[in-house]
N, C-alpha and C positions, 0 to 999 in steps of 0.2 A: 404386378403388385399394386395394391390399392393405395391411392394417395390419401392417407388418413388425415394429413394436415388440412387439406381443403375441406374435407367432410366435417372435421371438428370445428374449423373456423366458421363454416356455414351454419352449423348448429348454434354456436355462440352468438352469431350475428342476429339470430331470432330473439336472443335475450341479451341486449347490449348492456343492461344494468346488473347482470349477474355478479354476485360477490364471489370471493375465492372459495368459500364453502360450497356455494351452488355449482361453481365450475368443477370442483372435485366430485360432486354427486353426478354431474353430467358425464365426466370421464369414466366413473365407475360403471354407470349404466351402459355406456358405449362399449366398454371393455367386456362386460358380461355378454352383451348382445353379439359382439364379434366372435367370442369363443363359441356361443351357442349356434351361430350361423355357420361357422366352419365345421363343427361336428355334425351338422345336419346334411352336409354335402355327401352325395352318393357317387363314388365311394368316398368315405371320410378320409381326410388327409392324416398323415402321421403326426405324432406329438411333436416331433422336431420341426415339421412345417408349421404347426400351430404356434410353436415357440418363436419361430422367425417372424410370423405375422404380428405376434404380440410385441416383439422387440421393436418392429417398425412403428407400431401404434404408440409405444412409450416414447420413442424418439419424436413423433409428431406432437405428443402432449408437452414434452419438454421444450420443443421449439416454439409452440404456441404460447406457453406460459412466459417464455423469455420475451417474446414480442409484446405481450400484454403488460408485463411488469417493468420492462426496461424504460428509463426516461428517454424522451426524444433528444436527438443530438442537435446541438446549436452550433452554427458556424461562427468562428471567432470574428469579432468586429475589429477592423484595422484601427490601430491606435492613432489618434490625431497628433500631428507634430506640435511640439511645444511652441507657443507664440514667441516671436522674437521680442526681446526687451526694447522699450522705446529708446531712441537715441538721447544722449544727455543734452540738456539745454546749453546753448552757447553762453559763455560769460559776457556780462554786460560791459560795454567799453567804458562806462562811467557810472558813478553812483546815482541812483534815482533821487530826484529832488524831493524835499520834504513837503508833503501835502497836508494842510491843516484840515482837521475833521469838519465836516459840514454841520451847520447848526440845525437842530431839529425844528421843523415847521410847526407852528401852533395848530391845534385841532380846529376844524371848522365849527362855527356855532350851530347849535341844534336847530333844525327846521321846525317852524310852527305847524301844528296839526291843522289840516284844512277843515276837518269835520269833528264834532264832538263824539266821544266814545259812547257806544250804546250802554244803556243802563243794565240790560240783561246779558249774561254771557251767551256766546254762540253755542249752540248744541252741535256736537259732532254727529255725523251720520251713523246710524246703527251698523254695527259690524255684522257681516253675514254669518248665518248659523254654520257651525262646523259640519263638514260633510259626514253623511251617515256611513257607518262602518258596514262594509259588505263582507259577510263571512263566506269564505270560499270553501266549497266542499271538496274533499279529496276525491279525485276521480278513481273509479274502480280500476284495478290493475288488469293487465291483459290475461293473466292466469285466472283471476276471479271471473272475468267475462267468459273465458272458454269453459270453465267448470260450470258456470250458470247455464250456458247453452246445452252442455251435455246433460245436466240434471233435467232441463226442460224437455229434451228429447226422450229421456227415460220416463218422465211422468206423463207426457202427453200422448205417447205412442203405445197402444195396448200390446202387450207381449214382450216389449223391450226390457231386458233385465240389467244390462250394463252397456257402457260405451266408453271409448277412449280415443284420444287424438295422438297419433304417432307419426314421427318423421320417417322419411324413406330410409334413413340410416338405422332405424330401430330404436330411437330415443323416445321415451314417454314424455309428452308435452303436457297433457291434461287427461284426467280420467275420472270416471264415475263407476269404478269397479268395486266388487265386494272385497272384504278384507282377506279372504282365503285365496285370492288370485295373486300370483307373483307378477308384478308389473314389468320387471326386467325381461322375464321369459316371454310374456305376451308381446312386448315390443320387438324382441328378436324374431319370434315366430311370424309376426305380421310382416316384417320386412322380408323374411324368407318366402312367405306366400306370394308377395308382390313380385319377387324375383322369379320364382318358378312359374307364376301365372303369365308374366310377360314373355318368358322363353317359350312356354307352351303355346300361347296365342300366336307368337311369331312363327313357330314351326307348323302350326295348323292353318296359317294364313287367315287368321281371324281379325287382324288389325290391332290397334291399341287396346289395352285392357281398360274397360269401364268399371267393372266391379268383379269381385271374387266372392263366391258363395260356397259355403260348406254346410251340408245338412247332415245331422246326426240323429240319434234316437231321442236326444233331449232338446233338439231345436236347431237353430241356425246361427252361423257366424258370417256376417256380411262385411266386406271391406270395399270402400269407394274412395275415389280421389277427391280430396278437399282443396286442392290447389296449393301452389308454392311449395311442392315437395312434402305435403302433409297428407296422411291417410286417416279416414274416419272408420273405426271398427265398432260394430254393433253386435251384441249378443242377444238373441231372442229365443223364446220358448217354442215348443212344437205347435202350439195353437195360434201363433202369430201369422198375420197375413203379409206376404212379402210385398205386395203392391203398396199397402199402406206404410210399411216400413221404409221402402224406397222413397216415398213421397216425403215422409217426415225427415229422413236423412238428408235429402236435397234441401229442405227448408233449413235444416241446421247448418249445412254447408254454406248457404247464402249468408246466414248470420255470422259464421266463423270468418268468412272472407273480409268482413268489415273490421275484424279484430286483428287478423294476421297481418 
């Protein structure tokens, strides 16, 4: 049975500042990708088996949210013992003698000035100018950087129609896809392609998978490893040149590794 807790925690570690709403979106995408991946297994599992996997997935979500929202435990500090009261002063054996108050001494006479005062007042040194205000520019977020790299790949490489950055778990991290494409299904299918390609390469003794290529009547779908458990998917038309596409995708991977 898959350890969904570690997979979800690894996905959230890539977005440490994700809000509760963003985390719910990540869980929803992962849930749909899980069901899509289970139903694509040949032979497909029964609905009861899928329900068991979904139950384990929901347990992992509940456990992860509990870890993220529960306050850290603090060890109780030992209370310091109350300080002991000072011992009472012993009684005097006799009454103290009466002491007359001391007479105040007269103030000393003022000293004469050794030099005459200057006729013009002294000028205070000029105060330094206030420091100039430096306006800080808000740095571009990681998501904006990844989307910018994907849009550059699409605009600079002839024939490239769309691209996306997907985790090995099937979660969509960034995309430059058209509006008629379901990102959740694309993420789940890409993770399934990686799983099937890895198994096929191992059975055929071809070594680790470097890229996965699908060619259809309308063009190509290319998947390569972008490092740190992330996949780069590119969709190109039938007139695109694969050599140029691979070169531009590797350039995009170099830029993405600086952001991931």
